Structures are given as C-alpha cells and as structure tokens.
C-alpha positions in Angstrom: 79.7 146.2 136.2 81.4 142.8 135.7 78.2 140.7 136.2 76.6 143.0 133.3 79.6 142.3 131.2 79.3 138.7 131.6 75.6 138.8 130.9 76.4 140.7 127.6 78.9 138.1 126.7 76.7 135.2 127.4 74.1 136.8 125.2 76.4 137.4 122.5 77.4 133.7 122.8 74.1 132.5 122.6 73.1 134.7 119.4 76.2 133.5 117.8 75.4 129.6 118.5 71.9 130.4 117.3 73.0 131.7 113.9 75.4 129.0 113.6 72.9 126.4 114.0 70.8 128.0 111.4 73.7 128.0 109.1 74.3 124.5 109.5 70.5 123.7 109.3 70.3 125.5 105.9 73.3 123.8 104.8 71.8 120.5 105.3 68.6 121.3 103.9 70.4 122.4 100.7 72.2 119.3 100.4 69.2 117.0 101.0 67.5 119.2 98.3 70.3 118.5 95.9 70.2 115.0 96.5 66.5 114.6 96.0 66.5 116.6 92.6 69.6 114.3 91.5 67.7 111.1 92.3 64.6 112.3 90.6 66.3 113.4 87.5 69.4 111.0 87.4 71.8 114.0 87.8 75.5 112.5 88.3 76.8 115.2 89.9 74.2 115.2 92.8 74.6 111.4 93.6 76.0 110.9 97.1 76.9 108.2 99.8 74.0 107.3 102.1 75.8 108.7 105.1 75.3 111.5 107.7 75.1 114.9 105.7 77.9 116.4 107.8 80.0 113.4 107.0 79.4 113.7 103.4 80.6 117.5 103.8 83.9 116.2 105.2 84.3 113.9 102.1 83.8 116.8 99.9 86.9 118.6 101.3 89.0 115.4 102.0 88.9 113.7 98.4 91.5 114.7 95.9 91.7 113.7 92.2 94.8 111.4 92.6 93.3 109.2 95.3 92.4 105.4 95.3 89.5 104.1 97.2 88.2 100.8 98.0 84.4 100.4 99.1 82.5 97.6 100.7 78.9 98.1 99.2 78.4 99.4 95.8 75.7 102.1 95.5 75.3 105.8 94.8 78.7 106.1 96.7 80.2 104.5 93.7 79.0 107.2 91.3 79.9 110.0 93.8 83.6 108.7 94.4 84.1 108.3 90.7 83.7 111.9 90.2 86.3 112.8 92.9 89.2 110.4 92.9 91.3 108.6 90.4 90.2 105.0 91.1 87.5 103.3 93.1 87.1 99.5 93.6 83.8 98.5 94.8 82.9 95.0 96.5 79.2 94.1 96.1 77.6 90.8 97.5 74.0 91.3 95.9 73.8 90.3 92.0 70.6 92.5 91.4 72.3 95.6 92.9 75.7 94.8 91.3 73.9 94.8 87.8 72.0 98.0 88.6 75.3 99.8 89.6 77.1 98.5 86.6 74.5 99.9 84.4 74.6 103.2 86.2 78.4 103.2 85.5 77.8 102.6 81.9 75.1 105.2 81.5 77.3 108.0 83.2 80.5 106.7 81.1 82.4 106.1 84.3 85.8 104.5 83.3 87.6 104.7 86.7 85.5 102.3 88.6 86.3 98.5 89.1 83.3 96.6 90.6 83.6 93.2 92.1 80.6 90.7 92.6 81.6 88.5 95.6 78.5 86.5 96.7 78.5 85.0 100.3 79.0 81.2 100.5 77.8 78.6 103.1 79.6 78.5 106.4 82.3 75.9 106.9 83.0 74.1 110.2 85.8 76.5 111.1 83.8 79.6 110.2 84.5 82.8 112.0 81.7 84.9 113.2 83.6 88.0 112.1 82.6 87.2 108.6 78.6 86.9 109.3 76.1 89.3 108.8 73.5 90.5 111.4 70.8 90.4 108.8 68.9 87.2 109.4 68.4 86.4 105.6 72.1 85.7 105.4 72.1 83.0 108.3 74.6 80.3 107.9 76.3 82.2 105.0 80.0 83.5 105.1 81.3 86.9 103.8 84.9 85.8 104.2 85.8 86.0 100.6 84.0 89.5 100.4 85.9 90.8 103.3 89.2 89.5 102.2 88.8 90.8 98.5 91.0 94.0 99.6 93.8 91.6 100.2 94.4 91.4 96.5 95.9 95.0 96.7 99.3 96.0 98.1 99.5 97.1 101.7 99.2 101.0 102.3 97.6 101.5 99.0 94.4 103.1 99.5 93.6 106.7 100.5 90.2 105.9 102.0 88.3 102.6 102.5 84.6 103.3 102.8 82.4 100.7 104.7 78.8 100.3 104.3 78.2 96.7 103.2 77.9 93.2 104.8 80.1 91.7 107.7 81.5 95.2 108.6 83.7 93.7 111.4 85.5 91.5 109.0 85.7 94.5 106.6 87.4 96.6 109.3 89.7 94.1 110.2 91.4 93.8 106.8 91.2 97.3 106.0 94.1 98.5 108.4 96.9 97.0 106.4 95.7 98.4 103.1 95.1 102.1 104.3 97.9 104.6 103.8 99.3 106.8 106.3 97.0 109.8 106.8 94.4 108.1 105.0 90.8 107.5 106.3 88.6 104.4 107.1 84.8 105.4 107.1 82.2 103.1 108.9 78.6 103.9 108.3 75.9 103.2 111.0 78.7 103.0 113.5 76.2 103.7 116.3 75.1 99.9 116.1 76.5 97.8 118.9 77.2 94.8 116.6 80.3 96.8 115.0 82.0 97.2 118.4 84.4 94.2 117.7 85.7 96.0 114.5 85.6 99.3 116.2 88.1 98.1 118.8 90.7 97.4 116.4 90.8 101.1 115.6 90.6 102.5 119.1 94.2 103.9 119.1 93.5 106.3 116.1 92.0 109.6 115.9 88.3 109.5 114.9 85.5 111.9 113.9 81.9 111.0 114.8 79.2 112.6 112.8 75.5 112.2 114.0 72.3 113.5 112.6 70.2 113.0 109.5 71.6 111.3 106.5 70.6 110.8 102.8 68.2 107.8 103.4 64.8 108.4 104.7 64.1 110.9 107.4 66.0 109.2 110.1 69.0 109.9 112.0 72.3 107.9 112.4 76.1 108.0 113.0 79.0 107.9 110.6 82.6 107.5 112.1 85.8 108.5 110.3 89.2 107.4 111.6 92.3 109.1 110.5 95.1 106.6 110.4 98.3 108.3 111.5 
C-alpha cells in the first residue's frame, strides 16, 4: 500500500515538473518572439538587455520607476532601462556604438538617460591588469577611466549596476561602494573564468545565477545577480 502511494506521488511530481518545464519553455519562447518583433520593427517596448531570458524576467519584477541605474556598456539595455526607472547613466567605450545609441535615444524621445563616451587609453608603466580587456583588439589599452566613471557619483547612490561592457573585473571592483543596500549588481556572461577576480569581491553577498538561452543568437550563457544586503 505504502509503495503504491509513493509511486503515485512520484508520478504526480514528474507530471508537475513536466508541465512546469513546458510553461517555462513557452514563456521563454514568447519573450524571444517579442524581442525579434521589436528589433525588426523598432518597437521601443520590446527592446531588452542581452542577458539570459530568465534574468530579464527577474529585472521586469525588480525595477521600479523611482530607481537610478548605472550601466557599463550601452545598448538595447539602455532603451529597456529608460522605460522602467527614473534615471539611467551609461558608460560606453566605442565611439560608433555610442553614436548609434545616442540616435536611438533621440528617436525614442528618451530624456532620462545620460550617455558617457569613455575611450580606452594607452597603458602606463604602473598599469593594473584589472583595467584590461580580454579582447585582443584592446591589447596595451587601459579602461581605468571607464571603470572609474562611476566614482563621479555619491556612495550608495544606485539601485542597480549593470555590467556588460569592458574590463568587467574593474567595473565590479568600483561598483560596491556605489550600490544601495538591497540594490543589485548584475554581471552578464558570468560563466567566463576571466571574471573570477571581480566575482571574488562579491563572494559574501547573496547571488542568483541564471543559465540558459539569452537574447543574442541561439547560444546559452550565464547571468549572475548579487543582492547587496
């Protein structure tokens, strides 16, 4: 009798898990379809950060209209954040991309976004590797000023810091003092070993790891969110 009940319970559990996975799959597919439509027809409300789909769902629930955000790496995330928060400040290193995002902000009449163009500079003798990019096209260049741009703001100022640009270890290092209590720091592509140094500085904080398909291409990767309590 007991063994039969256990078998029935296991069957019910498996069915629940199956239907839950189906619901999640439909949810991800819907999000990707909306994103594809938004890109094709330039629909503002469908622009989204290039993160794992479930990380974007988390953002949808976390963001509030009175929040302030700093992001490293401008892009479609800039358009997305501008619709959900009070102010967004975005640091970008690439001139062409900076101009493109600036034009998009003008097209969509976005008034709550401040863009900063901060190009990398030649390494000095006392260069710290934490300000280097792993991309070989930036060899012998430093992103120190880019990483330190956030220091222009008061401590405990931002509700969320979004890191999806260059020299992410340096960005993580300078984010800690600027995030509010109960705020969040997000690192995209957090599965990459090259970011381990920066991730170590956040080791004591609660974290949520999202793995799976993202909004760029058909590949899978990881997005990690730290809650700063």
